[in-house]
C-alpha positions in Angstrom: 19.6 11.2 6.1 16.4 9.6 7.2 15.0 9.6 10.7 14.0 6.1 11.9 10.5 7.4 12.5 10.1 8.1 8.7 10.5 4.5 7.7 8.5 1.4 8.7 9.6 -2.3 9.0 7.9 -4.5 6.5 8.1 -7.8 4.7 8.0 -8.0 0.9 8.2 -11.4 -0.8 9.3 -13.0 2.5 12.3 -10.6 2.8 12.7 -8.0 5.5 12.6 -4.5 4.2 12.1 -0.9 5.1 9.1 1.0 3.7 9.9 4.6 2.7 6.8 6.0 1.1 3.8 5.6 -1.2 4.2 7.0 -4.7 2.0 7.4 -7.7 3.1 6.4 -11.2 1.2 7.5 -14.3 1.5 6.6 -18.0 0.0 8.2 -21.0 -2.2 5.8 -23.1 -2.3 6.6 -26.8 -5.7 6.5 -28.5 -6.7 3.3 -30.2 -6.2 3.2 -33.9 -9.3 1.0 -34.3 -12.7 2.4 -35.3 -14.7 2.7 -32.2 -11.7 2.2 -30.0 -10.9 4.1 -26.8 -9.9 7.7 -26.8 -6.7 7.2 -24.8 -5.9 9.0 -21.6 -3.8 8.4 -18.5 -3.3 5.3 -16.4 -2.3 5.9 -12.8 -1.5 3.5 -9.9 0.2 3.6 -6.5 3.5 1.8 -5.7 5.5 1.4 -2.5 9.1 2.5 -2.3 11.0 -0.1 -0.2 14.6 -0.7 0.8 16.1 -4.2 1.1 18.6 -5.3 3.7 21.5 -4.8 1.2 20.5 -1.2 0.7 18.9 -1.5 -2.8 15.7 0.5 -3.4 12.8 -1.2 -5.2 9.2 -0.5 -6.2 6.4 -3.0 -5.4 2.7 -3.2 -5.4 0.9 -2.1 -2.2 -0.6 -5.6 -1.9 2.9 -7.1 -1.6 3.8 -5.1 1.6 3.1 -6.5 5.0 3.9 -4.1 7.9 5.4 -5.7 11.0 5.7 -2.7 13.3 2.1 -2.5 14.6 3.2 -2.3 18.2 5.2 0.9 17.4 1.9 2.6 16.4 -0.1 1.0 19.1 -2.7 0.2 16.5 -5.6 -2.2 17.0 -7.8 -3.1 14.0 -11.4 -3.6 15.1 -13.1 -6.7 13.8 -16.6 -6.4 12.2 -19.6 -7.1 14.4 -22.2 -9.1 12.6 -25.7 -8.3 13.9 -27.4 -10.7 11.5 -26.7 -12.4 8.2 -27.5 -9.3 6.1 -25.6 -6.5 7.9 -22.4 -5.8 9.9 -20.9 -2.7 11.4 -18.1 -0.7 9.9 -14.6 -2.0 10.4 -12.5 0.8 12.1 -9.0 1.4 13.3 -8.3 2.5 16.9 -5.0 4.4 17.3 -4.8 3.8 21.0 -7.2 6.6 22.1 
């Protein structure tokens, strides 16, 4: 059984969901049969494991997840400070310190 602190509220494709975790998925890519083609290797990417309101579990791209529980983490995202047209300061995250 999951503790509520282990999941986060989020929205995916305009539907309320619970985010469970990030996961990595990898695939083996066979070498190209063409002369001068690629040597093959491995393709890896990150996915989000989410739970819909009906209890079904799905995978989605990280860019599809919008977290809606910012107040829970007391998180404030700092905006960049632009000193001039050519430079700006680093964007940081303040965790309520």
